[in-house]
C-alpha positions as CSV (number, residue, x, y, z in Angstrom):
1,M,0.1,0.3,0.1
2,A,1.1,4.0,-0.8
3,A,2.5,6.0,1.9
4,A,-0.2,8.4,3.0
5,G,0.4,11.2,-0.1
6,I,2.3,9.5,-1.9
7,G,-0.3,7.8,-4.3
8,M,-0.5,5.2,-7.2
9,V,-2.3,4.3,-10.3
10,V,-3.8,1.7,-11.3
11,G,-2.1,0.3,-14.7
12,R,-5.3,-0.5,-16.3
13,Y,-6.2,3.6,-15.8
14,Y,-2.6,4.3,-16.5
15,R,-2.4,2.4,-19.5
16,Q,-6.3,3.4,-20.9
17,V,-4.7,7.4,-20.3
18,L,-2.0,6.9,-22.3
19,T,-2.9,5.2,-25.0
20,E,-5.6,7.7,-25.8
21,L,-3.2,10.6,-25.5
22,L,-1.0,8.9,-27.9
23,H,-4.2,8.4,-30.4
24,E,-3.7,12.3,-30.9
25,F,-0.2,12.3,-31.1
26,S,1.0,13.4,-35.1
27,G,3.4,12.5,-37.1
28,S,6.2,11.1,-36.0
29,N,6.6,12.5,-32.5
30,P,10.1,12.0,-30.7
31,G,8.4,11.4,-27.8
32,K,5.9,8.8,-28.8
33,A,8.1,5.7,-29.1
34,A,8.8,6.6,-25.2
35,L,5.9,6.5,-23.9
36,E,4.7,3.7,-26.0
37,A,7.4,1.5,-24.6
38,R,6.0,2.4,-21.4
39,V,2.1,1.3,-21.9
40,S,3.9,-2.1,-23.0
41,T,4.8,-2.6,-19.6
42,L,1.7,-1.9,-17.6
43,V,0.0,-4.6,-16.1
44,D,-3.3,-3.6,-15.6
45,D,-3.8,-5.1,-11.8
46,G,-0.6,-3.1,-11.3
47,E,0.2,-0.3,-9.2
48,Y,2.3,2.6,-10.4
49,P,3.8,5.6,-9.0
50,W,1.7,8.5,-9.4
51,L,4.7,10.7,-10.3
52,A,5.6,8.6,-13.1
53,F,2.0,8.8,-14.3
54,T,1.2,12.5,-14.0
55,T,5.1,13.4,-15.8
56,D,4.2,11.0,-18.6
57,V,1.0,12.0,-19.1
58,A,2.6,15.3,-19.1
59,R,4.7,14.8,-21.2
60,A,2.2,13.2,-23.5
61,S,-0.1,16.5,-23.5
62,E,2.1,19.3,-24.1
63,Q,2.5,18.4,-27.5
64,I,-1.3,17.8,-28.2
65,A,-4.2,20.6,-28.9
66,H,-6.7,21.7,-26.1
67,S,-9.7,20.1,-28.0
68,S,-7.7,16.8,-28.5
69,L,-6.8,16.7,-24.6
70,V,-11.2,17.1,-24.9
71,A,-11.7,14.4,-26.9
72,A,-9.3,11.8,-24.9
73,G,-11.1,12.7,-22.2
74,R,-14.4,11.7,-23.4
75,R,-12.9,8.9,-24.6
76,I,-11.6,7.6,-21.2
77,V,-14.8,8.2,-19.6
78,G,-16.7,6.9,-22.2
79,A,-15.5,3.5,-22.1
80,S,-15.5,3.9,-18.3
81,K,-18.8,3.7,-18.2
82,P,-19.6,0.0,-17.0
83,E,-17.1,0.5,-14.8
84,F,-19.0,3.4,-13.1
85,E,-21.9,1.7,-13.0
86,R,-20.5,-1.4,-11.3
87,W,-19.4,0.9,-8.4
88,G,-23.1,2.3,-7.9
89,F,-22.9,5.0,-10.1
90,D,-25.9,5.5,-12.2
91,S,-25.8,8.9,-13.3
92,A,-24.0,12.1,-13.6
93,E,-25.4,13.6,-10.5
94,A,-24.1,10.1,-9.2
95,I,-20.7,11.1,-10.1
96,L,-20.2,14.6,-10.1
97,T,-22.0,14.9,-6.4
98,D,-18.3,13.4,-5.0
99,L,-15.6,13.2,-8.1
100,D,-13.1,12.6,-5.8
101,A,-15.2,8.9,-5.3
102,P,-15.2,7.4,-8.8
103,F,-11.0,8.7,-9.2
104,G,-10.4,7.3,-6.3
105,A,-11.2,3.4,-7.4
106,T,-7.8,4.4,-9.9
107,I,-5.6,6.9,-8.4
108,I,-4.4,5.8,-4.7
109,D,-4.2,8.3,-2.3
110,P,-2.2,11.2,-4.3
111,P,-0.9,14.4,-2.6
112,E,-4.4,16.3,-1.2
113,H,-4.0,18.4,-3.5
114,E,-4.0,16.9,-6.6
115,R,-7.3,15.5,-5.7
116,M,-10.2,15.7,-8.5
117,M,-13.0,17.0,-5.7
118,T,-16.3,18.3,-5.4
119,A,-15.9,21.6,-3.6
120,K,-20.2,22.3,-3.7
121,Y,-22.9,20.5,-5.5
122,E,-26.3,21.2,-6.3
123,P,-28.7,19.8,-9.3
124,G,-26.9,20.9,-13.0
125,Y,-24.0,22.8,-11.0
126,A,-20.7,22.0,-9.4
127,L,-18.0,23.7,-8.2
128,L,-15.0,21.3,-8.9
129,C,-11.2,21.9,-7.2
130,V,-8.9,19.8,-9.4
131,G,-5.1,19.4,-9.1
132,A,-3.1,21.4,-11.8
133,V,-0.9,18.0,-12.1
134,H,-3.9,17.2,-14.3
135,P,-4.1,18.7,-17.8
136,A,-7.3,21.2,-18.4
137,G,-8.6,20.1,-21.4
138,L,-8.7,16.1,-19.8
139,V,-10.6,17.2,-17.5
140,E,-12.7,19.4,-19.3
141,G,-13.3,15.9,-21.2
142,Y,-13.7,13.7,-18.4
143,L,-16.5,16.0,-17.3
144,R,-17.8,16.6,-20.4
145,G,-17.8,12.9,-20.9
146,I,-19.9,12.6,-17.6
147,V,-22.5,14.5,-18.8
148,E,-22.6,13.1,-21.9
149,M,-22.5,9.5,-21.3
150,Y,-26.1,9.6,-19.0
151,G,-27.8,12.1,-21.7
152,G,-26.8,15.3,-20.5
153,T,-25.6,18.7,-22.1
154,V,-23.1,20.8,-20.9
155,S,-24.2,24.3,-20.8
156,D,-21.3,26.4,-19.3
157,L,-17.4,24.8,-18.2
158,V,-14.4,27.4,-17.5
159,C,-12.0,26.3,-15.8
160,H,-10.0,29.0,-13.4
161,A,-6.0,28.6,-13.1
162,V,-5.5,29.2,-8.7
163,Q,-3.3,29.1,-6.1
164,M,-4.5,27.4,-3.0
165,E,-2.7,26.7,0.3
166,G,0.4,27.4,-2.4
167,H,-0.6,24.9,-4.9
168,A,-1.7,25.6,-8.7
169,M,-5.2,24.1,-9.0
170,H,-8.5,24.4,-11.5
171,L,-11.2,25.9,-10.2
172,I,-14.3,24.6,-12.5
173,E,-17.5,25.4,-12.8
174,L,-19.5,23.5,-14.7
175,R,-23.4,23.8,-15.4
176,W,-25.2,21.0,-17.2
177,S,-28.8,19.6,-17.8
178,T,-30.0,16.1,-17.8
179,P,-32.9,14.4,-19.3
180,V,-35.8,13.6,-17.2
181,R,-35.6,9.3,-16.7
182,V,-38.8,7.8,-16.8
183,G,-39.5,3.8,-15.6
184,T,-36.7,3.8,-14.7
185,R,-34.9,3.6,-10.4
186,T,-33.1,6.6,-10.0
187,R,-30.3,6.4,-7.0
188,V,-31.8,9.1,-4.2
189,A,-29.0,11.1,-2.4
190,S,-29.1,9.9,1.1
191,G,-27.6,13.9,2.1
192,P,-29.1,17.4,1.2
193,H,-29.7,18.6,-2.1
194,I,-26.6,21.5,-1.5
195,R,-23.1,19.2,-0.5
196,R,-19.8,21.0,0.6
197,V,-17.0,19.2,0.8
198,A,-14.1,20.5,3.0
C-alpha cells in the first residue's frame, strides 16, 4: 500500500490514459516511442507511482492541442461507463456529487492538492477543485464525458487557474442539464441537495 499522500495509479487506468493521448499524436513525434514503450510494460492490476503517471501524462499532453485533450478525456470516460456503473454510479449527478469517489478507485492516495474533488454541488451545478497536475483539457473532457454518457448536455464549463494553500489548482464551474428519466429507478441521495466537501 502507498504511503499517505505519495500516490499510486492502477495499471489499467495508466494504460488507458496514455493510449488515448498517443492516439492524438501527429506524425513522427520524438516522445511517442518512449510512451509506447511505457504502455507496453503496464499490467492492468499493477500499481504504479503517481509521479511517474503524472510526468508521462504531462509530457504527452504538452504536445497535444486543447481540443484533442478534451476528445481524449471524453473517450476515456465513455469507455469507463461499465466500471462506473459497477461501482454504483448510475448518473452524472451521482459522479459529480463526489468526483473523488470514482477516480479514487484508480488513483490511490495521491497528494491532497492533486486530487479531483467536488467543492460544491447542487442539481445542475458543481464547483470542482482539481490539481493542476491534471491537464485542464483532459479534465474538461472527463467532465463533458460524464455528463454526455448519461444523455446530458453541458451548458457552461469555465476553468480558472488558481492558487490554493500554495498549490496550483484548476477551479472549474460546471453547469449541465440531464433528461428526466421515466420508468427507471434512480439512486436517491441520502444527503442534502447542496453538498459542500471540506
